[in-house]
C-alpha positions as CSV (number, residue, x, y, z in Angstrom):
1,M,74.2,81.3,72.3
2,L,77.7,81.3,70.8
3,V,77.6,85.1,70.8
4,I,76.9,85.1,74.5
5,K,79.7,82.7,75.2
6,L,82.2,84.8,73.1
7,L,81.0,87.9,74.9
8,A,81.5,86.2,78.3
9,V,85.1,85.4,77.4
10,A,85.7,88.9,76.0
11,T,84.2,90.5,79.1
12,L,86.5,88.5,81.5
13,L,89.5,89.2,79.3
14,Y,88.7,93.0,79.4
15,W,88.5,93.1,83.2
16,L,91.6,91.0,83.6
17,A,93.4,93.5,81.3
18,M,92.1,96.4,83.4
19,L,93.2,94.6,86.6
20,Y,96.7,94.2,85.2
21,D,96.9,97.8,84.1
22,T,95.6,99.1,87.4
23,Y,98.0,97.0,89.4
24,R,100.9,98.1,87.2
25,A,99.8,101.7,87.6
26,R,100.2,101.7,91.4
27,G,103.8,103.0,91.1
28,L,102.6,105.9,89.0
29,M,100.0,107.2,91.5
30,Y,101.6,110.0,93.5
31,R,100.3,111.8,96.5
32,L,101.4,115.3,97.3
33,P,103.5,115.1,100.5
34,R,102.6,117.4,103.4
35,S,105.3,119.8,104.6
36,T,104.6,118.9,108.2
37,Q,105.6,115.3,107.6
38,T,108.5,113.3,106.2
39,V,106.8,111.4,103.4
40,I,108.2,109.4,100.4
41,A,107.0,111.0,97.2
42,G,104.7,108.7,95.2
43,E,102.7,106.4,97.4
44,A,102.4,102.7,96.5
45,G,105.9,101.9,95.6
46,A,107.3,105.0,93.8
47,K,110.9,105.7,94.8
48,G,111.9,109.2,95.7
49,T,113.7,111.3,98.3
50,A,112.1,112.4,101.5
51,S,110.3,115.7,101.6
52,L,111.7,118.7,103.4
53,T,110.9,119.1,107.1
54,A,108.5,121.8,108.2
55,K,111.5,123.8,109.7
56,E,113.4,123.7,106.4
57,I,110.3,124.8,104.5
58,L,109.8,127.7,106.9
59,Q,113.5,128.8,106.6
60,Q,113.3,128.7,102.9
61,A,110.0,130.6,102.8
62,Q,111.3,133.3,105.2
63,S,114.4,133.9,103.0
64,G,112.4,133.9,99.8
65,Q,115.5,132.7,98.0
66,E,115.2,130.6,94.8
67,L,111.4,130.6,95.1
68,P,109.5,131.6,91.9
69,L,106.6,134.0,92.0
70,V,103.3,132.1,91.7
71,S,100.4,133.9,90.1
72,V,97.0,132.4,91.1
73,V,94.3,132.9,88.5
74,I,90.7,132.3,89.5
75,A,87.7,132.6,87.1
76,A,84.5,133.3,88.9
77,K,81.0,133.5,87.4
78,E,78.0,133.6,89.7
79,E,80.1,132.4,92.6
80,E,79.0,134.6,95.4
81,A,78.4,131.6,97.7
82,S,82.0,130.4,97.6
83,I,84.3,133.0,96.3
84,T,85.0,134.7,99.6
85,E,86.1,131.5,101.4
86,T,88.3,130.5,98.4
87,V,90.1,133.8,98.3
88,R,90.5,133.9,102.1
89,H,92.1,130.4,102.0
90,L,94.5,131.6,99.3
91,L,95.4,134.8,101.2
92,N,96.3,132.5,104.1
93,Q,98.9,130.5,102.2
94,T,102.4,130.1,103.7
95,Y,104.1,130.5,100.4
96,P,106.0,133.8,100.5
97,R,106.0,134.9,96.8
98,L,102.3,134.9,95.7
99,E,99.9,137.1,93.8
100,I,96.2,136.4,93.3
101,I,94.2,137.5,90.3
102,A,90.5,137.0,90.5
103,V,88.5,137.4,87.3
104,N,84.8,138.3,87.6
105,D,83.4,136.8,84.4
106,R,80.2,138.8,83.7
107,S,78.6,137.8,87.0
108,R,75.1,139.0,87.6
109,D,75.1,138.3,91.3
110,D,77.3,139.7,94.1
111,T,80.5,138.0,93.0
112,G,82.1,141.3,91.8
113,R,81.1,143.2,94.9
114,K,82.4,140.5,97.2
115,L,85.7,140.4,95.4
116,E,86.1,144.2,95.7
117,E,85.3,143.9,99.4
118,L,88.0,141.2,99.8
119,R,90.5,143.4,98.0
120,K,89.9,146.3,100.4
121,W,89.8,144.0,103.4
122,S,93.2,142.4,102.5
123,E,94.8,145.8,101.9
124,G,93.9,146.8,105.4
125,R,95.6,143.8,107.1
126,E,99.3,144.1,108.1
127,L,99.7,140.4,108.2
128,I,98.5,140.0,104.6
129,D,101.0,141.2,102.0
130,V,99.7,139.1,99.1
131,P,98.7,141.3,96.2
132,L,95.0,140.8,95.2
133,R,93.9,142.1,91.9
134,I,90.4,142.0,90.5
135,I,89.5,142.0,86.8
136,H,85.9,142.6,85.8
137,V,85.0,141.1,82.4
138,T,81.9,142.6,81.0
139,T,81.8,141.2,77.4
140,L,82.7,137.9,75.8
141,P,84.5,138.0,72.4
142,D,83.5,135.7,69.6
143,G,85.4,132.4,69.5
144,W,85.8,132.1,73.3
145,M,84.1,130.2,76.1
146,G,83.7,132.4,79.2
147,K,85.9,130.6,81.6
148,N,88.7,130.1,79.1
149,H,88.6,133.8,78.2
150,A,88.6,134.8,81.9
151,L,91.6,132.6,82.7
152,Y,93.4,134.0,79.7
153,Q,92.7,137.6,80.8
154,G,94.1,136.7,84.2
155,Y,97.3,135.2,82.6
156,K,97.8,138.5,80.7
157,Q,98.0,140.4,84.1
158,A,100.1,137.7,85.8
159,R,103.8,138.4,86.5
160,G,104.7,135.0,88.0
161,Q,107.1,132.4,86.6
162,L,104.5,129.8,87.7
163,I,100.8,130.2,87.1
164,L,98.2,128.4,89.1
165,F,94.7,128.1,87.4
166,T,92.1,127.2,89.9
167,D,88.3,127.3,90.4
168,A,86.3,129.7,92.6
169,D,85.0,126.9,94.9
170,V,88.2,125.3,96.0
171,L,89.4,125.3,99.6
172,F,93.2,125.2,100.2
173,Q,95.2,124.1,103.2
174,P,97.8,126.8,104.2
175,D,100.8,124.8,102.9
176,T,99.3,123.8,99.6
177,I,101.2,126.0,97.2
178,T,104.4,125.6,99.2
179,D,104.2,121.8,98.9
180,A,103.1,121.9,95.3
181,V,106.0,124.2,94.2
182,R,108.5,122.0,96.1
183,F,107.0,118.8,94.4
184,L,107.1,120.5,91.0
185,K,110.7,121.5,91.4
186,K,111.8,118.1,92.8
187,H,110.3,116.2,89.8
188,G,111.5,118.8,87.3
189,A,108.0,119.1,86.0
190,D,106.5,121.8,83.8
191,H,102.9,121.1,84.9
192,L,101.4,119.7,88.1
193,T,97.7,118.9,88.5
194,L,96.1,117.8,91.8
195,A,93.1,115.6,92.3
196,P,91.1,117.2,95.2
197,D,89.2,115.7,98.0
198,M,85.6,115.6,96.9
199,N,83.0,116.8,99.4
200,V,79.9,114.8,98.4
201,R,76.5,114.9,100.2
202,G,73.9,112.1,100.2
203,F,74.2,108.4,99.5
204,W,73.2,108.5,95.9
205,L,75.6,111.2,94.9
206,R,78.3,109.4,96.9
207,A,77.5,106.3,94.8
208,F,77.5,108.1,91.4
209,V,80.5,110.4,91.7
210,P,83.1,107.6,92.4
211,Y,81.6,105.5,89.6
212,F,81.8,108.4,87.2
213,F,85.5,108.9,88.0
214,F,86.1,105.2,87.9
215,T,84.8,105.0,84.3
216,L,86.6,108.2,83.4
217,S,89.9,106.7,84.7
218,L,89.4,103.5,82.7
219,Y,88.8,105.7,79.6
220,I,91.6,108.1,79.8
221,R,94.1,106.3,82.2
222,P,95.1,109.5,84.1
223,W,98.1,107.9,85.7
224,R,99.8,107.7,82.3
225,A,100.3,111.4,82.6
226,N,103.2,110.5,84.9
227,L,104.9,108.4,82.2
228,D,107.6,110.7,80.7
229,S,108.1,108.2,77.8
230,Q,104.6,108.8,76.4
231,H,103.4,112.1,74.9
232,K,99.8,111.4,74.0
233,Q,97.7,111.0,77.1
234,G,97.7,113.9,79.6
235,M,95.6,115.1,82.5
236,G,94.4,118.4,83.9
237,I,92.0,119.1,86.8
238,G,90.3,122.4,87.1
239,A,90.8,122.6,90.8
240,F,94.6,122.8,90.5
241,N,96.6,123.3,87.4
242,L,100.1,124.7,88.2
243,I,102.2,125.3,85.1
244,T,105.3,127.2,84.2
245,R,104.8,130.3,82.2
246,Q,107.1,129.0,79.5
247,A,105.1,125.7,79.2
248,Y,101.8,127.5,79.1
249,E,102.9,129.8,76.3
250,R,104.4,126.9,74.5
251,I,101.1,125.0,74.3
252,G,99.4,128.2,72.9
253,T,97.7,129.4,76.2
254,H,93.9,129.1,76.5
255,K,93.7,130.4,72.9
256,A,94.6,126.9,71.7
257,F,91.3,125.5,73.2
258,A,89.2,128.6,73.5
259,L,85.9,126.7,72.8
260,R,86.5,123.6,74.8
261,P,84.3,123.2,77.9
262,D,86.8,120.6,79.2
263,D,89.6,123.3,79.3
264,D,91.3,121.8,82.3
265,L,91.8,118.4,80.7
266,Q,92.8,120.0,77.3
267,L,95.5,121.9,79.1
268,G,97.0,118.7,80.4
269,V,96.7,116.9,77.1
270,R,98.5,119.7,75.3
271,V,101.3,119.7,77.8
272,K,102.0,116.0,77.1
273,Q,101.6,116.5,73.3
274,A,104.2,119.3,73.5
275,G,106.7,116.8,74.9
276,L,106.7,118.5,78.4
277,R,107.0,116.8,81.8
278,Q,103.7,116.5,83.7
279,R,102.8,115.2,87.1
280,L,99.4,114.1,88.4
281,A,99.1,113.6,92.2
282,S,96.4,113.2,94.8
283,G,95.9,116.4,96.6
284,R,93.2,115.2,98.9
285,D,95.2,116.3,102.0
286,H,95.6,119.8,100.5
287,I,92.5,120.9,98.5
288,A,88.8,120.2,98.7
289,V,85.9,121.0,96.5
290,E,82.2,120.3,96.3
291,W,81.8,119.0,92.7
292,Y,78.0,119.2,92.8
293,P,75.6,119.9,95.7
294,S,73.1,117.1,94.7
295,L,72.6,114.2,92.3
296,R,70.2,116.3,90.3
297,A,72.7,119.1,89.9
298,A,75.4,116.5,88.8
299,V,73.1,115.1,86.1
300,Q,72.2,118.6,84.9
301,G,75.8,119.7,84.8
302,L,77.1,116.6,83.0
303,E,74.3,116.8,80.4
304,K,75.8,120.1,79.2
305,N,79.3,119.0,78.5
306,L,79.6,115.2,78.5
307,F,79.2,115.0,74.7
308,S,82.4,117.2,74.3
309,G,84.4,114.4,75.9
310,F,83.6,112.3,72.8
311,Q,84.7,115.2,70.6
312,Y,81.0,115.6,69.5
313,R,81.2,112.3,67.6
314,L,78.0,110.4,67.7
315,W,79.5,107.0,67.0
316,L,82.0,107.4,69.8
317,A,79.3,108.3,72.3
318,A,77.2,105.3,71.1
319,L,80.2,103.0,71.5
320,A,80.7,104.2,75.0
321,V,77.1,103.5,76.0
322,I,77.1,100.1,74.4
323,G,80.4,99.3,76.2
324,Q,79.0,100.4,79.5
325,L,76.0,98.1,79.1
326,L,77.9,95.1,77.9
327,L,81.0,95.2,80.1
328,F,79.6,97.0,83.3
329,L,75.9,96.1,83.5
330,F,75.3,92.9,81.6
331,P,77.5,90.7,83.9
332,F,75.1,91.5,86.8
333,V,72.2,90.3,84.7
334,A,74.1,87.3,83.2
335,V,74.8,85.6,86.5
336,F,71.1,85.3,87.2
337,V,69.7,84.5,83.7
338,L,72.5,82.3,82.3
339,N,73.7,78.8,83.3
340,G,76.8,76.7,82.6
341,W,80.3,78.0,82.2
342,S,79.1,81.3,80.6
343,A,77.5,82.2,84.0
344,W,80.7,81.3,85.8
345,L,82.8,83.5,83.4
346,Y,80.5,86.4,84.1
347,A,80.7,85.7,87.9
348,G,84.5,85.9,87.5
349,S,84.2,89.1,85.5
350,L,82.2,90.6,88.4
351,L,84.8,89.6,90.9
352,V,87.5,91.2,88.9
353,L,85.4,94.3,88.2
354,F,84.9,94.9,91.9
355,T,88.5,94.4,92.6
356,V,89.5,97.0,90.0
357,Y,86.8,99.3,91.3
358,F,88.0,99.2,94.9
359,L,91.7,99.5,94.0
360,L,91.0,102.6,91.9
361,I,88.5,104.3,94.2
362,R,90.8,103.8,97.2
363,S,93.7,105.3,95.2
364,L,91.7,108.2,93.7
365,T,89.6,109.2,96.8
366,G,91.1,107.4,99.8
367,R,87.6,106.0,100.5
368,P,86.6,102.4,100.7
369,G,84.0,102.5,97.9
370,T,81.3,100.7,99.7
371,E,78.6,102.5,97.6
372,A,79.5,100.0,94.9
373,I,76.5,97.9,96.1
374,V,74.3,100.0,93.8
375,L,76.8,100.0,90.9
376,P,74.3,98.7,88.3
377,L,72.1,101.7,89.0
378,S,75.1,104.0,88.6
379,V,75.8,102.4,85.2
380,C,72.2,103.0,84.1
381,L,72.4,106.6,85.3
382,L,75.6,107.4,83.5
383,C,74.3,105.8,80.2
384,Y,71.2,108.0,80.6
385,I,73.3,111.1,81.0
386,V,75.4,110.4,77.9
387,V,72.4,109.7,75.8
388,R,70.6,112.9,77.1
389,S,73.8,115.0,76.6
390,V,74.0,113.9,72.9
391,W,70.2,114.4,72.4
392,L,70.2,117.9,74.0
393,T,73.3,119.0,72.0
394,L,71.9,117.8,68.7
395,R,68.4,119.1,69.4
396,Q,69.7,122.6,70.3
397,G,72.4,122.6,67.7
398,G,75.0,123.4,70.4
399,I,75.3,123.8,74.1
400,Y,74.5,126.5,76.7
401,W,77.6,127.1,78.9
402,R,77.7,129.6,81.7
403,G,74.8,131.5,80.2
404,T,76.1,131.7,76.6
405,F,75.1,129.5,73.6
406,Y,77.7,127.9,71.4
407,S,76.8,126.3,68.1
408,L,77.8,122.8,67.3
409,S,79.6,123.9,64.2
410,E,81.7,126.3,66.4
411,L,82.5,123.6,68.9
412,K,83.5,121.1,66.2
413,K,86.0,123.5,64.7
414,M,87.9,123.6,68.0
């Protein structure tokens, strides 16, 4: 019984610490301002100068003065359903100095054909003067994951001072790159990553996705990427990684993490470790992506790469599952099965837990987070996914990623 009481105290102290850290982090949570508005950079208390007006943006864009060339690099494998819309959105950007490099990474569907059709279509439009280049990758060298290799091949063809790595299923508002470059320059940053608006279908997926990002945020504290004083914790999001060429080459390009399935996060981590300036901002007014089309697809997708987040260390994955069960799930059970002050401590823990959840979900997604009513089920599902990811990786001796098998010994080396 003493163990239960000590655990109750530890649980409440943990959630109070998370509440304090989340409250303190409000000033580090930026939101990318829109060029059509006059917005203070950094919502929730961050101080900054007002963004340029739409007229000033247009004048600067028309002159093309002091604007760096931006090379957009897209890696696409079996993306025939989304690649056309993504590239069309990019061709419709208001930013005046832009080139797009789409890399068809060994696709067996119509991705390559659709990209070539887009290139021919864009060349025939007088109003579209954005160069669109297509690279067809047919083989994958040893020591590379397909997406990392594809993005690296795109970089080798890029001419821009800024490189934007993005995915093949992201939808861009017309002023996205204009606003992002302006934000990057104003903050004097070497790397800007944007959190997209998540298009999520169905109640159960809407319940699980916010919870997943909630726990991820508590684990990696993404807002710490905006602290220039620390050089350990960084952040990168595959939907939008805008980085200077100099910074990208300084961190060793994608060669430095060629066998990491979490390449986007690793890019951000290495930017911070190199002592460079990074900015993470909400881009939900600028970019949107459908992370997974269904809960089943989300489970299957996470099963393949979640173990990599624990650096393929069994003890670390086990600790994460135990922590989830004790700190996130057991308080729900304890308030019904315990009595006395232990039950009251757990009730207080739940109150603080929900407060932290709603604060973070509102900041990360802009949504109220009402799906938290089924939070215990989301906890169980995430624990199941972690356990299954570990089991599948160990049973197979590696992972299958985009149609290619990578051995565990290979992955651990990276």
